VEXDREN-2710 file (C-alpha; in Angstrom, 1 decimal):
% VEXDREN-2710
k/r/px/py/pz
1/MET/20.4/14.9/-11.5
2/ASN/21.1/13.3/-14.9
3/LYS/24.5/12.2/-13.8
4/LYS/23.0/10.5/-10.8
5/ILE/20.5/8.7/-12.9
6/THR/23.3/7.5/-15.2
7/VAL/25.2/6.2/-12.2
8/VAL/22.2/4.3/-10.9
9/GLY/21.6/2.8/-14.4
10/ALA/25.3/1.9/-14.8
11/PHE/25.2/0.2/-11.3
12/LEU/22.2/-1.9/-12.3
13/LEU/23.6/-2.9/-15.6
14/ALA/27.0/-3.8/-14.1
15/SER/25.3/-5.8/-11.5
16/ILE/23.5/-7.8/-14.2
17/GLY/26.7/-8.4/-16.1
18/VAL/28.5/-9.7/-13.0
19/PHE/25.7/-11.9/-11.7
20/ALA/25.0/-13.3/-15.1
21/GLN/28.3/-15.2/-15.0
22/GLU/26.9/-17.6/-12.4
23/ASN/25.3/-20.8/-13.8
24/ASP/24.1/-22.7/-10.7
25/SER/20.7/-24.3/-11.3
26/ILE/18.1/-23.2/-8.9
27/ASN/14.5/-24.6/-8.6
28/LYS/12.1/-21.7/-8.7
29/LEU/8.7/-22.1/-7.0
30/ASN/5.6/-21.6/-9.2
31/GLU/4.3/-18.4/-7.6
32/VAL/0.5/-18.0/-7.2
33/VAL/-1.3/-14.6/-7.2
34/ILE/-4.9/-13.7/-6.4
35/SER/-5.5/-10.0/-7.1
36/ASP/-6.3/-10.2/-10.9
37/SER/-9.0/-12.8/-10.7
38/LYS/-9.9/-13.0/-6.9
39/PHE/-8.9/-16.7/-7.0
40/ALA/-5.5/-18.4/-6.9
41/LEU/-3.8/-18.3/-10.4
42/PRO/-0.3/-19.3/-11.4
43/LYS/1.6/-16.1/-11.9
44/GLU/2.7/-17.2/-15.4
45/LYS/-0.9/-17.3/-16.5
46/SER/-1.6/-13.8/-15.2
47/GLY/-1.7/-10.9/-17.6
48/LYS/-0.4/-8.5/-15.0
49/VAL/3.0/-7.9/-13.5
50/ILE/1.9/-8.3/-9.9
51/VAL/4.5/-7.7/-7.2
52/LYS/4.1/-10.1/-4.3
53/ILE/5.9/-9.5/-1.0
54/SER/5.9/-12.8/0.8
55/ALA/6.2/-13.6/4.5
56/GLU/9.8/-14.6/3.9
57/GLU/10.6/-11.3/2.3
58/LEU/8.9/-9.4/5.1
59/GLN/11.1/-11.3/7.6
60/LYS/14.1/-9.9/5.7
61/ARG/12.9/-6.4/6.2
62/LYS/12.4/-6.5/10.0
63/GLY/12.0/-3.1/11.6
64/GLN/10.4/-1.4/8.6
65/SER/6.9/0.0/8.5
66/VAL/4.2/-1.0/6.0
67/ALA/4.8/2.3/4.2
68/SER/8.6/1.7/4.0
69/VAL/8.1/-1.8/2.6
70/LEU/5.7/-0.5/-0.1
71/SER/7.9/2.4/-1.1
72/THR/10.4/0.0/-2.5
73/VAL/8.0/-1.4/-5.1
74/ALA/8.3/-0.1/-8.7
75/GLY/5.7/2.6/-9.4
76/VAL/4.9/3.3/-5.7
77/GLU/5.9/6.4/-3.8
78/ILE/4.7/7.1/-0.2
79/ASN/5.4/10.6/0.9
80/GLY/5.9/11.0/4.6
81/ASN/7.4/7.5/5.4
82/GLN/10.9/9.1/5.8
83/SER/9.6/11.4/8.5
84/ARG/8.8/10.6/12.1
85/ASN/6.3/7.9/13.0
86/GLY/2.8/9.3/12.7
87/LYS/3.4/11.7/9.8
88/ASP/0.4/11.7/7.5
89/LEU/1.1/9.6/4.4
90/GLY/0.6/10.5/0.7
91/LEU/0.2/7.2/-1.2
92/TYR/1.1/7.7/-4.9
93/LEU/0.8/4.8/-7.2
94/ARG/1.7/5.5/-10.9
95/GLY/1.4/9.1/-10.0
96/GLY/-2.1/8.7/-8.6
97/ARG/-3.2/10.0/-5.2
98/ASN/-4.5/8.2/-2.1
99/HIS/-8.1/8.3/-3.4
100/GLN/-7.1/6.5/-6.6
101/VAL/-5.5/3.5/-4.8
102/LEU/-7.7/0.9/-3.2
103/ILE/-6.4/-1.0/-0.2
104/LEU/-7.8/-4.5/0.6
105/ILE/-7.3/-6.4/3.9
106/ASP/-8.0/-10.1/3.5
107/GLY/-9.8/-9.3/0.2
108/VAL/-12.1/-6.6/1.6
109/PRO/-11.8/-2.9/0.8
110/VAL/-11.0/-0.9/3.9
111/THR/-12.0/2.8/4.2
112/ASP/-12.5/5.7/6.5
113/ALA/-15.8/7.3/5.3
114/SER/-15.0/10.4/7.3
115/GLY/-11.6/11.0/5.8
116/ILE/-10.7/13.4/3.0
117/ASN/-11.0/10.5/0.6
118/LEU/-12.3/6.9/0.9
119/SER/-8.9/5.5/1.7
120/TYR/-7.4/3.5/4.5
121/ASP/-4.8/5.1/6.9
122/LEU/-1.7/2.8/6.6
123/ARG/-0.5/4.2/9.9
124/LEU/-3.1/2.1/11.7
125/LEU/-1.6/-1.2/10.5
126/PRO/1.5/-2.8/12.1
127/VAL/3.6/-4.8/9.7
128/ASP/3.8/-7.6/12.4
129/GLN/0.2/-8.6/11.6
130/ILE/0.9/-9.1/7.9
131/GLU/1.4/-12.4/6.1
132/SER/1.9/-11.1/2.6
133/ILE/1.2/-8.1/0.2
134/GLU/0.2/-8.1/-3.4
135/VAL/0.5/-4.9/-5.5
136/MET/-1.4/-4.8/-8.8
137/LYS/-1.0/-1.7/-10.8
138/GLY/-3.4/-0.3/-13.3
139/ALA/-7.2/0.5/-13.4
140/SER/-8.9/-2.4/-11.5
141/SER/-12.5/-1.2/-10.9
142/THR/-14.0/-4.1/-12.8
143/LEU/-13.1/-6.5/-10.0
144/TYR/-12.8/-4.1/-7.1
145/GLY/-15.0/-1.1/-7.7
146/THR/-14.5/2.5/-6.7
147/GLY/-11.0/3.8/-5.9
148/ALA/-9.1/1.2/-7.9
149/ALA/-8.0/3.8/-10.5
150/THR/-4.2/3.4/-10.4
151/GLY/-4.0/0.1/-8.6
152/VAL/-4.8/-2.2/-5.7
153/ILE/-2.8/-3.1/-2.6
154/ASN/-4.0/-6.4/-1.3
155/ILE/-2.8/-7.1/2.2
156/THR/-3.3/-10.6/3.7
157/LEU/-3.1/-10.8/7.5
158/LYS/-1.6/-13.8/9.3
159/LYS/-3.6/-16.9/9.9
160/ALA/-3.6/-19.9/12.2
161/GLY/-0.9/-22.5/11.9
162/LYS/-1.4/-26.3/11.9
163/LYS/-0.3/-27.0/15.5
164/ASP/-2.8/-27.2/18.3
165/ILE/-1.1/-24.2/19.9
166/ALA/1.8/-22.0/18.8
167/GLY/2.7/-18.4/19.3
168/ASN/5.3/-15.7/19.4
169/ALA/6.4/-12.7/21.4
170/TYR/8.5/-9.9/19.9
171/MET/10.1/-6.5/20.7
172/ASN/11.9/-3.9/18.7
173/ILE/13.8/-0.9/20.1
174/GLY/15.1/1.9/17.9
175/SER/16.4/5.5/17.8
176/MET/14.5/8.4/16.2
177/GLU/16.9/11.1/15.1
178/THR/17.3/13.8/12.5
179/THR/20.6/14.7/10.9
180/GLU/20.6/18.1/12.7
181/LYS/19.9/16.8/16.2
182/THR/21.1/13.6/17.8
183/ASN/20.7/12.2/21.3
184/ASN/23.4/9.6/21.1
185/TYR/20.9/7.3/19.5
186/GLU/19.0/6.8/22.6
187/PRO/16.0/4.4/22.4
188/GLN/12.9/6.5/21.4
189/GLU/10.9/4.0/19.4
190/PHE/9.4/0.9/21.0
191/ASN/7.4/-1.8/19.3
192/GLN/6.2/-5.0/21.1
193/GLY/3.6/-7.6/20.9
194/PHE/2.6/-11.2/21.1
195/GLY/0.4/-13.7/19.3
196/VAL/-1.1/-17.1/19.8
197/ASN/-2.7/-19.4/17.2
198/GLY/-3.6/-23.0/16.4
199/THR/-5.8/-25.6/14.8
200/ILE/-7.8/-28.1/16.8
201/ASN/-9.8/-30.6/14.7
202/LYS/-12.1/-28.4/12.6
203/PHE/-11.5/-25.2/14.6
204/ASN/-8.7/-22.7/14.1
205/TYR/-7.9/-19.5/15.9
206/PHE/-5.4/-16.6/15.8
207/ALA/-5.1/-13.7/18.2
208/THR/-2.4/-11.0/18.4
209/LEU/-1.8/-7.7/20.3
210/ASN/0.7/-5.0/19.3
211/ASN/1.8/-1.7/20.8
212/THR/4.0/1.0/19.3
213/GLU/5.3/4.1/21.0
214/SER/7.8/6.7/19.7
215/THR/9.0/10.2/20.2
216/GLY/12.2/12.1/19.5
217/ILE/11.4/14.1/16.3
218/SER/9.3/17.2/15.7
219/GLU/7.0/16.8/12.8
220/ALA/7.8/20.4/11.6
221/LYS/11.3/21.4/10.8
222/GLY/12.8/24.0/13.0
223/ASP/15.2/24.8/15.9
224/ASN/14.3/23.7/19.4
225/PHE/10.9/22.4/18.3
226/GLU/9.1/20.0/20.6
227/ALA/9.2/16.3/19.8
228/ASP/5.9/14.9/18.7
229/ASN/4.7/11.6/20.2
230/PHE/3.1/8.7/18.4
231/SER/1.3/5.7/20.0
232/ARG/-0.7/2.8/18.5
233/VAL/-2.4/-0.2/19.9
234/ASN/-3.7/-3.0/17.6
235/ALA/-5.6/-6.1/18.6
236/MET/-6.8/-8.8/16.2
237/VAL/-8.8/-12.0/16.7
238/LYS/-9.6/-14.5/13.9
239/PHE/-11.2/-17.9/14.2
240/GLY/-12.6/-20.3/11.6
241/VAL/-14.6/-23.5/11.4
242/LYS/-14.2/-26.2/8.7
243/ALA/-17.9/-27.2/8.9
244/THR/-17.6/-29.8/6.1
245/LYS/-15.0/-30.7/3.4
246/LYS/-16.6/-28.1/1.2
247/LEU/-17.8/-25.4/3.6
248/SER/-15.6/-23.1/5.8
249/LEU/-16.5/-20.2/7.9
250/ASP/-14.1/-17.4/8.9
251/PHE/-14.7/-14.6/11.4
252/SER/-12.5/-11.7/12.4
253/ALA/-12.5/-8.7/14.8
254/ASN/-10.0/-5.9/14.9
255/TYR/-9.4/-2.9/17.2
256/ASP/-6.9/-0.2/16.2
257/ARG/-6.2/2.9/18.3
258/MET/-3.7/5.6/17.3
259/LYS/-2.8/8.9/19.1
260/ASN/-0.6/11.2/17.2
261/ASP/0.7/14.7/18.0
262/PHE/1.2/17.0/15.1
263/ASP/2.5/20.5/14.4
264/GLY/0.9/23.6/12.9
265/GLY/2.2/23.0/9.4
266/SER/5.4/23.8/7.5
267/PHE/8.1/25.2/9.7
268/SER/5.4/25.8/12.4
269/ASP/5.6/24.1/15.8
270/ASP/2.5/23.5/18.0
271/LEU/2.4/22.1/21.5
272/GLU/-1.2/21.1/21.6
273/ASN/-2.4/19.7/18.3
274/TYR/-3.3/16.0/18.4
275/LEU/-5.2/13.3/16.5
276/LEU/-6.9/10.4/18.4
277/SER/-8.3/7.7/16.1
278/GLU/-10.1/4.5/17.1
279/GLN/-11.4/1.9/14.7
280/TYR/-13.5/-1.2/15.2
281/ARG/-13.7/-3.7/12.3
282/VAL/-15.5/-7.1/12.1
283/GLY/-15.6/-9.5/9.2
284/PHE/-17.3/-12.7/8.1
285/SER/-16.2/-14.8/5.1
286/PRO/-17.9/-18.1/4.3
287/LYS/-16.5/-20.2/1.4
288/TYR/-18.1/-23.1/-0.3
289/LYS/-16.3/-25.3/-2.8
290/TYR/-18.2/-27.5/-5.2
291/ASN/-17.4/-29.7/-8.1
292/LYS/-16.7/-27.0/-10.7
293/GLY/-16.2/-23.9/-8.6
294/GLU/-16.3/-22.0/-5.4
295/PHE/-18.7/-19.5/-3.8
296/VAL/-17.3/-16.8/-1.5
297/MET/-18.7/-13.9/0.5
298/ASN/-16.3/-11.3/1.9
299/SER/-18.1/-9.0/4.3
300/SER/-17.0/-6.4/6.8
301/ALA/-18.2/-3.5/8.9
302/ASN/-16.2/-0.8/10.6
303/VAL/-16.8/2.1/12.9
304/ILE/-14.2/4.9/13.2
305/SER/-14.1/7.8/15.6
306/ARG/-11.5/10.6/15.2
307/ASP/-10.8/13.5/17.6
308/PHE/-8.9/16.2/15.7
309/PHE/-7.6/19.0/17.9
310/SER/-6.0/21.9/15.9
311/TYR/-5.5/25.5/16.7
312/GLY/-7.4/25.4/19.9
313/SER/-10.5/23.7/18.3
314/LEU/-11.7/20.2/18.7
315/THR/-13.5/18.4/15.8
316/ASN/-15.0/14.9/16.2
317/TYR/-15.4/12.8/13.1
318/LYS/-17.4/9.6/13.1
319/SER/-18.0/7.1/10.3
320/ARG/-19.6/3.8/9.6
321/SER/-19.0/1.6/6.6
322/ILE/-20.5/-1.8/5.5
323/ASN/-19.0/-3.8/2.6
324/THR/-20.3/-7.1/1.3
325/ASP/-18.8/-8.7/-1.8
326/VAL/-20.5/-12.0/-3.0
327/PHE/-18.8/-13.8/-5.9
328/ASN/-18.7/-17.2/-7.5
329/LYS/-16.1/-18.9/-9.6
330/TYR/-17.4/-21.5/-12.1
331/GLN/-15.0/-23.7/-14.2
332/ILE/-16.8/-24.0/-17.6
333/THR/-14.0/-26.0/-19.1
334/SER/-10.4/-26.9/-18.1
335/GLU/-9.3/-23.6/-19.9
336/VAL/-12.2/-21.2/-19.1
337/PHE/-13.7/-20.0/-15.8
338/ILE/-15.9/-17.1/-15.0
339/VAL/-16.3/-15.0/-11.9
340/THR/-19.7/-13.5/-11.3
341/GLY/-20.4/-11.3/-8.3
342/ALA/-22.2/-8.3/-6.7
343/GLN/-20.8/-5.8/-4.3
344/PHE/-22.7/-3.6/-1.8
345/GLN/-21.1/-0.6/0.0
346/PHE/-22.7/1.8/2.5
347/HIS/-20.8/4.8/3.9
348/GLU/-22.0/7.5/6.3
349/MET/-20.2/10.2/8.4
350/SER/-20.8/12.9/10.9
351/ASN/-18.7/15.9/11.9
352/GLU/-19.1/18.1/14.9
353/SER/-17.1/21.1/15.9
354/GLN/-17.7/24.7/17.3
355/TYR/-17.7/26.0/13.7
356/THR/-19.7/23.4/11.7
357/THR/-21.8/20.3/12.1
358/ILE/-22.5/17.6/9.5
359/GLN/-25.2/15.2/10.4
360/LYS/-24.9/11.5/9.5
361/GLU/-28.5/11.6/8.2
362/LEU/-27.2/14.0/5.5
363/ALA/-23.7/12.7/4.7
364/LYS/-24.2/9.1/3.4
365/PHE/-24.4/7.1/0.2
366/ASN/-24.5/3.5/-1.0
367/MET/-23.4/1.6/-4.1
368/ILE/-24.5/-1.7/-5.6
369/ASP/-22.3/-3.2/-8.3
370/PRO/-22.9/-6.4/-10.3
371/TYR/-19.8/-7.6/-12.2
372/LEU/-18.6/-10.4/-14.4
373/THR/-15.0/-11.5/-15.3
374/ALA/-14.1/-14.3/-17.7
375/VAL/-10.6/-15.9/-17.7
376/TYR/-9.2/-18.1/-20.5
377/ASN/-6.0/-20.0/-20.0
378/SER/-5.1/-21.9/-23.1
379/ASP/-2.6/-24.8/-23.4
380/PHE/-0.6/-23.0/-26.0
381/GLY/0.3/-19.9/-24.1
382/LEU/-2.6/-17.5/-24.7
383/ASN/-4.3/-16.0/-21.7
384/LEU/-7.2/-13.6/-21.7
385/ASN/-9.0/-11.8/-18.8
386/VAL/-12.0/-9.7/-19.7
387/GLY/-14.8/-8.2/-17.6
388/ALA/-17.2/-5.5/-16.8
389/ARG/-18.9/-3.9/-13.8
390/TYR/-22.1/-1.8/-13.6
391/ASN/-21.9/0.7/-10.7
392/MET/-25.2/2.0/-9.3
393/HIS/-24.6/4.9/-6.9
394/SER/-27.3/6.4/-4.8
395/LYS/-26.1/10.0/-5.5
396/TYR/-24.8/10.3/-9.1
397/GLY/-26.5/7.5/-10.8
398/ASN/-24.9/4.7/-12.9
399/ASN/-21.5/4.0/-14.3
400/LEU/-20.0/1.2/-16.5
401/VAL/-16.4/0.1/-16.4
402/TYR/-14.6/-2.7/-18.1
403/ASN/-11.2/-4.3/-18.8
404/VAL/-9.5/-6.4/-21.6
405/ASN/-6.2/-8.1/-20.6
406/PRO/-4.6/-10.5/-23.0
407/SER/-1.2/-12.1/-22.5
408/TYR/0.9/-14.6/-24.3
409/LYS/3.6/-16.9/-23.0
410/PHE/5.8/-18.4/-25.7
411/GLU/6.2/-22.1/-25.5
412/ASN/9.8/-22.3/-26.7
413/LEU/11.0/-18.9/-25.3
414/PRO/11.2/-17.7/-21.7
415/LEU/9.0/-14.7/-22.6
416/LYS/5.6/-13.5/-21.7
417/LEU/4.0/-10.5/-23.5
418/LEU/1.1/-8.7/-21.9
419/ALA/-1.2/-5.8/-22.6
420/SER/-4.4/-4.3/-21.1
421/TYR/-7.0/-1.6/-21.5
422/SER/-9.1/-0.9/-18.5
423/THR/-11.4/1.8/-17.1
424/ALA/-12.1/2.9/-13.5
425/PHE/-14.0/5.3/-11.5
426/VAL/-13.4/7.2/-8.2
427/SER/-16.5/8.3/-6.2
428/PRO/-16.2/11.7/-4.4
429/SER/-15.9/11.1/-0.7
430/LEU/-18.4/12.3/1.8
431/TYR/-15.8/14.8/3.0
432/GLN/-15.3/16.1/-0.5
433/LEU/-19.1/16.5/-0.8
434/TYR/-20.3/17.7/2.6
435/SER/-17.4/19.3/4.4
436/PRO/-16.9/23.2/4.4
437/TYR/-14.3/22.5/1.6
438/GLY/-16.7/20.3/-0.3
439/ASP/-18.9/20.7/-3.4
440/LEU/-22.1/18.8/-3.7
441/GLU/-21.9/19.1/-7.5
442/LEU/-18.7/17.0/-7.7
443/THR/-18.9/14.1/-10.2
444/PRO/-17.0/10.9/-10.1
445/GLU/-13.5/10.8/-11.6
446/LYS/-13.2/8.5/-14.6
447/ASP/-9.9/6.9/-15.5
448/ALA/-8.7/4.8/-18.5
449/THR/-5.4/3.0/-18.6
450/ILE/-3.6/1.3/-21.4
451/GLU/-0.4/-0.7/-20.7
452/ALA/1.9/-3.1/-22.5
453/GLY/5.0/-4.9/-21.4
454/PHE/6.9/-8.2/-21.0
455/GLU/8.3/-10.6/-18.4
456/THR/11.1/-13.0/-19.1
457/ASN/12.9/-15.6/-17.1
458/LEU/16.5/-16.4/-18.1
459/LEU/19.5/-18.4/-16.9
460/SER/17.4/-21.4/-15.7
461/GLU/14.8/-19.1/-14.3
462/LYS/17.4/-17.4/-12.0
463/LEU/17.0/-14.1/-13.7
464/THR/13.6/-12.4/-14.0
465/ILE/13.2/-9.1/-15.9
466/SER/10.0/-7.2/-16.5
467/ALA/9.0/-3.9/-18.0
468/VAL/5.6/-2.2/-18.4
469/ALA/4.8/1.0/-20.1
470/PHE/1.5/2.7/-19.3
471/GLN/-0.6/5.7/-20.1
472/ARG/-3.5/6.8/-18.0
473/GLU/-6.1/9.4/-18.8
474/GLU/-8.1/11.0/-16.1
475/LYS/-11.4/12.8/-16.8
476/GLU/-13.0/15.1/-14.3
477/ALA/-10.2/14.4/-11.8
478/ILE/-10.9/15.6/-8.2
479/GLY/-8.5/18.3/-7.2
480/PHE/-8.1/20.9/-4.4
481/ASP/-7.9/24.6/-5.2
482/LEU/-5.2/26.3/-3.0
483/MET/-6.8/29.7/-3.7
484/THR/-10.4/29.0/-2.8
485/TYR/-9.8/26.0/-0.5
486/LYS/-12.4/24.0/-2.3
487/TYR/-12.5/20.6/-4.0
488/PHE/-13.4/20.7/-7.7
489/ASN/-13.5/18.6/-10.9
490/VAL/-10.5/19.4/-13.1
491/THR/-11.7/20.6/-16.5
492/GLY/-10.4/18.6/-19.4
493/LEU/-8.1/15.6/-19.3
494/ASN/-5.3/14.9/-16.9
495/ASN/-2.7/12.5/-18.4
496/ALA/0.0/10.4/-16.8
497/LYS/2.5/8.1/-18.5
498/GLY/5.4/6.1/-17.4
499/LEU/7.7/3.0/-17.5
500/GLU/8.3/0.5/-14.7
501/THR/11.1/-2.0/-14.9
502/ALA/12.1/-4.6/-12.4
503/LEU/14.9/-7.2/-12.2
504/SER/15.4/-10.1/-9.8
505/TYR/18.5/-12.3/-9.9
506/GLN/19.1/-15.4/-7.7
507/LEU/22.9/-15.5/-7.9
508/SER/23.0/-18.6/-5.8
509/LYS/20.9/-20.3/-3.2
510/SER/22.1/-17.8/-0.7
511/ILE/22.5/-14.5/-2.6
512/LYS/19.7/-12.6/-4.3
513/PHE/19.8/-9.2/-6.1
514/ASP/16.6/-7.1/-6.8
515/ALA/16.3/-3.8/-8.5
516/ASN/13.7/-1.6/-10.1
517/TYR/13.4/1.7/-11.9
518/THR/10.3/3.9/-12.4
519/PHE/9.8/6.8/-14.8
520/THR/6.6/8.8/-14.4
521/GLU/5.5/11.8/-16.5
522/LEU/2.5/13.6/-15.0
523/ALA/0.3/16.6/-15.8
524/LYS/0.7/19.6/-13.5
525/GLN/-2.2/18.8/-11.2
526/SER/-0.7/15.4/-10.3
527/ARG/2.9/16.3/-10.4
528/ILE/3.1/17.7/-6.8
529/LEU/5.5/15.5/-4.7
530/ASN/5.7/12.8/-7.3
531/PRO/9.3/12.0/-8.5
532/LYS/9.9/11.7/-12.2
533/HIS/12.6/9.1/-11.6
534/LYS/12.9/6.6/-8.8
535/ALA/15.2/3.6/-8.4
536/ASN/15.6/0.8/-5.8
537/ALA/18.2/-1.9/-5.5
538/SER/19.0/-4.5/-2.8
539/VAL/21.2/-7.5/-2.2
540/ASP/20.2/-10.1/0.3
541/VAL/22.7/-12.7/1.5
542/GLN/21.9/-15.8/3.6
543/ALA/25.5/-16.2/4.7
544/THR/24.9/-19.3/6.8
545/GLU/21.8/-21.4/7.8
546/ARG/21.3/-18.9/10.6
547/LEU/22.9/-15.7/9.5
548/GLY/21.6/-13.3/6.8
549/PHE/21.9/-9.6/5.9
550/ASN/20.4/-7.2/3.5
551/VAL/21.7/-3.9/2.0
552/ALA/19.3/-1.6/0.1
553/TYR/19.7/1.6/-1.9
554/GLN/17.0/4.1/-3.0
555/PHE/17.1/7.1/-5.3
556/VAL/14.3/9.7/-5.5
557/SER/14.6/12.5/-8.0
558/ASP/13.5/16.1/-7.8
559/ARG/9.9/16.8/-7.0
560/PRO/7.8/19.9/-7.6
561/PHE/5.9/21.4/-4.7
562/GLU/3.3/24.2/-4.3
563/TYR/2.2/26.1/-1.2
564/THR/0.1/29.1/-0.3
565/VAL/1.4/32.3/1.3
566/TYR/-0.5/35.5/2.3
567/LEU/1.5/38.6/1.3
568/PRO/1.0/42.1/2.6
569/PRO/-0.6/44.6/2.2
570/THR/-3.8/42.8/1.1
571/PHE/-2.8/39.4/2.4
572/ASP/-4.5/37.7/-0.5
573/PRO/-3.4/34.1/-1.1
574/VAL/-0.5/33.6/-3.5
575/VAL/0.5/30.1/-4.7
576/MET/4.3/29.6/-4.6
577/SER/6.3/26.9/-6.3
578/GLU/9.5/25.1/-5.2
579/THR/11.5/22.2/-6.4
580/LEU/12.5/19.7/-3.7
581/LYS/16.0/18.3/-4.4
582/ASP/16.7/14.6/-5.1
583/TYR/18.0/12.3/-2.4
584/GLN/19.7/8.9/-2.0
585/LEU/19.4/6.5/0.9
586/VAL/21.3/3.4/2.0
587/ASN/19.8/1.0/4.5
588/ALA/20.9/-2.3/5.9
589/ASN/19.9/-5.0/8.3
590/ILE/21.3/-8.2/9.7
591/ARG/19.3/-11.2/11.1
592/TYR/20.4/-14.2/13.1
593/ASP/18.7/-17.4/14.5
594/LEU/20.1/-17.3/18.0
595/ILE/18.1/-20.5/18.7
596/LYS/17.1/-22.3/15.6
597/ASN/13.4/-22.2/14.9
598/ARG/12.9/-20.6/18.3
599/LEU/14.7/-17.2/18.8
600/HIS/15.4/-14.7/16.0
601/VAL/17.3/-11.5/16.5
602/PHE/17.9/-8.6/14.1
603/ALA/19.6/-5.2/13.9
604/ALA/18.8/-2.5/11.3
605/ALA/20.4/0.8/10.2
606/ASP/18.5/3.3/8.1
607/ASN/20.0/6.3/6.2
608/ILE/23.5/4.9/7.0
609/LEU/25.2/7.8/5.3
610/ASN/23.2/10.3/7.4
611/LYS/22.0/12.2/4.4
612/ASP/20.1/15.5/5.0
613/PHE/17.2/15.7/2.6
614/VAL/13.7/17.2/2.2
615/GLU/10.7/14.9/1.7
616/THR/8.1/17.6/2.2
617/ARG/8.9/21.3/2.5
618/GLY/9.0/22.5/6.1
619/PHE/8.9/19.0/7.7
620/SER/11.5/16.9/9.4
621/THR/13.1/13.8/7.9
622/ARG/15.0/11.0/9.7
623/GLY/18.8/10.9/9.7
624/ARG/20.9/7.8/10.6
625/ASN/19.0/5.6/13.0
626/PHE/19.4/2.1/14.4
627/LYS/17.0/-0.6/15.6
628/ILE/17.4/-3.9/17.3
629/GLY/14.8/-6.6/18.1
630/PHE/13.9/-10.2/18.7
631/ASN/11.1/-12.6/17.9
632/PHE/10.6/-15.6/20.2
633/LEU/8.6/-18.5/18.9
634/PHE/6.8/-21.1/21.1
END
């Protein structure tokens, strides 16, 4: 493994050395980020290393899922994204678990209150609806509340264009094969959709419909196992009104339906298991701008129903969530602004099966959180972001979190130094409290993160290098006991530390090189399925005005794994350990404007070398696969 890490490091360093010989001057856009203050802020004034995946970059990754795109970000590992479509996903950010990562859609937290944790199922969201993604790592509960312990993934959906009417229609077709079994790369994955949008005077609208169907791979690994099907339908409608020059009103409605076959577990086929999930989500966001600031309300409500059929038994889960975040930005001086706000969340769930019933009147809680953040951007390079939030929870009482985030950009050097200390909390989910595996005595997990790093722009801002070291301390972390099958608060402290580095080099106007490396050292409880080393590298070439291609490489190191077996004669549970071997993947795609600004086509190849590897013990992974598609604009 060490030799492979050395090879990866040598490859990155050699690439830097070769590319650094180029001296063409390139104008670099001043990038704006939102996540660390809730309002647009020049990236150079942010005290965080925020990764922004723009619409242009998403176009260069056509054919990939949301999980696949996110898995290339430094510090992010998504277990399950290398398996068939529909495999449940483990989202690990800086070693944290799903419940420690908060996902926002258009600035609003999205959750499934009936899920194992209060997290969003990324399988529900097609990448075709997304305009951009921001990934902000580190404890962020001061601005975003519960769940933002290891970071925030802020997803912005597409919006209306400036024309009276415009739209697109697209279709992708791909194979779905493992390394052991091939069907001559027959089409087994289909993704299609269309959208229409426009702006007429003060009114704007956007509507889109997407459908995905796939088969071809069994979720569990084994000979002659049945292929498991996956289907998804997504509909979204957004419209807005510019009531006055200062006031705008935005409305949205989403419908997401997913049906997914799944197997009986590791190395275990099942012909009947399935999950049917339906989600209805509505949102309302008025914004009012005034002389020295802006007032915003982000509100949403969702209802989710899930039918879970497993081992001959049907369980129905239902949940309802309401989230309203009201906040105001006030510019005190040209260098100082404050953000004051209050957030209300309500969650309830019910569960009904032949074995147990959880009434919604019992399984519910709410939170009210006032918060304050102050941002200072000096004219000599010093930036400071400080804030606090007071969480008032209907079950466990009150909780205070805060953050201090200074940064300094040198005037005569292309260097920015940054540091932060922040705290966070993660509320136990309703499932962790009220399910048969739950414990009503669970307390919220408390996290504290300290980080320091730098970001530099060299060679006329063509080369950007960043590095951040972090250490996170978890207290009363929420774990799952494989012996008792119960959730519990881990006694003592659970520590995680690591280093994230990233490099971006614009060799010329048409060639760009990106790379990142992540080192993560975790305590035993969090180590499962988390790689200690991970590296990504890609080269994107815009060969002509119409033709472009991208080649990407990913290395994932060994990962520890634990599972339970029942051994005779007593058949008592025994926890077994295993190390999953490292793997390397090479992917590529090519894109072409067949009709300029009208018809785009692409072709993609994943796992080109057809490497056989294990992502999770006992489950299938994809081998070499191909995908082709088009996008027609009108």
